[in-house]
N, C-alpha and C positions, 0 to 999 in steps of 0.2 A: 071755814073747813077746809080746802081745793089744798093747802097750803100746808096745814097739819097733816093730812093723809100722804102727804105725798116727804115730806119730812119724818116721817114715822117709822123709826127701824123695821119695826113688824110689819112693813108696805111687799108687798112680793120683792119688789129691786132692792131693799136694804141686801139681802144675802148676795146676790147676784155684784152690786158692787165690791164688798168685802168679798167676794172669789176671785173679781178679775181684777182690783187691788191687788189682791196675796198673788198671784198669779205672776203680775206685772213685777211685782217685787222680785218675784223666786230667776224669773230671768235677768231681772237685773242684773241680782247676784251671780248665777250662770257666766253673765257676762262676763263678769268683772273677772270673776275665777278665774273663766279662760284664757282672759288677755293677763293675769300674774301671769298662769302657765306658761303662756304662749315666749311673757318676758325673760321668764327664770328661763328656761327653754334655747332663747334664741343667747341671754346671759354666759349660761355655760362652754355653747357651741363654740361663741365666740373666745370667750380664756382656755378654752381646751384647744382649739387652733392659735392663739396664738403663742401656747405653752409649745406645743409641736412643735412651730417655725421656732421658735428660739432653742431648743433639741437637736433642731433637724442638720444635720454638718452644712447644709446652706438652704437657703433662704424661700420661700416658696416662689414671693414676689422678680426673688434677684432669678429663680429660676423657670417662670414658667414663660419666657422667651424662647427657652429652647424643647418646652413639650415636642415640637414636629419633627426636630432634628433627625430621631433616631429612624423615627416611620422615614423618614423620608431619602434616607440614607438605603433605608433595606428597601422600598420601592424602585432609586436608582438605578442601582446595580441590579437586581430583580431585571428591571428595563433593559440592563445594559445586554445580559445575561437572558433574554424571555425564551430566547432558542432552545434555551437548555431545560425549561423545568416541565416538557413532558416528561424528558426521563429522571430530571430527579424527582419529579411526582413517582412513578413509575417507583424507584430506587427507596420509599418510602411506605409503599402498599405494606411489605410484614409488620410494620412497626405499627401502621392503625387496625390489622388483624387481630396482634398485639394488644392492643387499646382496645377495640372489640371484645374479644375475651376475656380482657380482667373485669369492662364493665357486664358482660352477660351473666359471666359465674358469679359476680359479686351482689346482683339483683338477683339473681337465684338462688344465690341462699340466707339473703336478707329475708327477699320473699318468702322464703319457708321461714326464717328463723320469725320475721313478720304475724305471721300466720298462730302462730305458737302463742305469741306476745296478746295478740289480740282476742283472739279464745279464750285463754289463762284469766286476762285479768278485764272481762267484760262479767258485767251484770250481768244477772242471768241463765249464763252460755257458760261462767267459770267451772272448771271441776271440782275445785279447791277455793270455795265463796272468800274465806278468811287470806289467804293470801293473794289477792285480790290487787294490794295497797302494792306490793312488795313488785310484781310484777313491771304493774304500773312503773313502779320506781326503773326498775332495771330498761324499760323503754325508754323513760328520761334521763339514765344516764349514756347510753346508748346513742341515746339523739344529739346530747349535749355536746359531748368531745369532735370535736371535729375531725373528718376522715387524717388530713398532713399529722394530728399530732401524735393516732394512735401507729399510722405512718412511720412516720418518725420511728417510736419507741419500736416496732418491729423489727425496721431498718437493723437499728442497733441490736437484735436477737437474731434475726435470721438472716441478716443481711440482704444487701442491694436486691430485685428482681421484682418478677410479675407477684409475687406471691404474698409479700404483705401489704401492696396496696390492694389486692383482690380480699385479703381479710378486711384489713380498715374500711374500704367503702363497703363490703357486708357488713360488719359491725354498725356502723353509721346507720344501712339502708332499712336495717330488723327493726330498728329503734323509730326510725321517721313513718315505715310502713305500720310499725306494730297501733302507732297511734292512731293515724288514717284508715286502717283495717277496725281498727275496735268501736270509732264510731260507725261504723258502717252497718256491724256486727250487732252494737246498740237499738237499729231500729230493723233488726229483722224479727220478723214473723214466729213468734212465740208456738203455733196452734203446733206445727208439723214436729217441734220440739217437744212438746206436752205431746202427742200421740204419740211419736214413739218411743217416752216417757212410759207411757201406761201399756206399752206392749212388750217391756224388758228391754229395752235397749240397751250398749253402754254407751257411756260419754263419750269415744268416739262414731260409736254408729250416729248419736245423734246431730253432732255435729256434721258426717259426713255426709247423711240422708238427709237433716232437716235446715242446716244452719246454712253450708257452702254454697250450694244450688242455687239459694237468693241473691247471696252476696258476689259468687263470681262473676259478675261482669264489669263489677266496680274495683274488685279486685285486683282485677286484671288491667281495670284500666290505671289503677294507680302503680300499679306494678312497670306497664310502658313508659310511665309522666318520668318515672324514680328512675327507668334505665334510661332516657334521655340525660338526666341530671349526672347519673353516672358515669355518663361519654368523655365530657367534662371533668367531673373528678380526676378520671384517669389520666385523664391528658394532664392536670397538673399536679399528681402526683409525681409523675414522669420528673419533675423537678429538682424529685427530691431524688432519687435513683430509682424509680420503682420501673422503669422503662414505661419503650408505648413508643408515642410520639412523645410525649413532653421530656422523654427524655433528650430525644433525638434533636430537641426545638431547643431545651436547653444548649448541650451540646454546639451547635452552628450560632447560637446569640453569644455565646462563650470568648467561643473565634473572631467575630468581630469580624471588620472590613474581609472580605474577599470571602465568607461564608453566609454574606444578607443571600443570597440567591437561594441557597437551601434555607433558609430559614421564612420566607417568602413561598416556597413549595410544598411545608411543611402546615404553614400557618391556610394556605390555599386549601390541599387534603384536608385539615382537619374544619374549617370554617364549612366546606364543603357537603362534608359527611353528618356534621351536626346538623346543619338546615334541611340534608336528605332526612335523615331518621329523624328531626320534629313533625315531619309532613307528613311520614307515613302513619310516624307513633301520632298523630294527631286524626288521621282519618280511621284510622283502626277501633283510639280509646271514642270518637264519635260513632263510629258504628254498632260499639258494642253499646256505649248507654243509651243512643235514639232506641236500639233492637229490645234493649231490657225495660225504656220506659214502655215501648211498642204494646 
């Protein structure tokens, strides 16, 4: 009788064993699929590397021994002319100011555009609910196109200078911040908005008085984080003729030996500026989020 009751599938242990076996089978299938996915990914990476190495002007393994040659030349020449570095750093401060201006203006314009895209593309807050997909796709397109591509097109139209870089970074910033701001706005409390709507307030009044006071700390935190990114982006766009430190660095590197001390001075100035703004922005953002949470 005891053996029969243990073997009986209607006993309490029967369903438990079936559930456990089914769960173990699912775990094995997941592990198998994960292993196959990793193998396929590794094969694609290896094959892509082989194809890129064959099409490259020089082989990767043949040139990897020279990877430290250029930094060594820059450092050796900068060390020989180390007494001139403070003067060179002062020389390129105006270019640094131009880079910071590009980043600041593009962040301001992109932040304004991001707020508009976020409020118009957030469910429950949008002025025209049927156009929510349109505003979201606009933000996706603006975010998907790299700044350097937009800058190259604008430089062809407007010519070289800081204006194409500013517009290019502002467009990309608006798309990126529009996505981040929209996620924050979706979690805003709807009760103030409903209360304002019951008094006859318009859409702008509801957003200004009911939504923005709730999300302003997070909006400002994301904008400061984006400002850090835009400093780097404005320096990179200088390589395509957009002015600022990047343009000066390209010229110094293009001349080669003899001006490596200038390249080193620009590197030091740019690195110090980025580290300084990263630290200041991180502390300010921490205070904003901590104070908002409190």
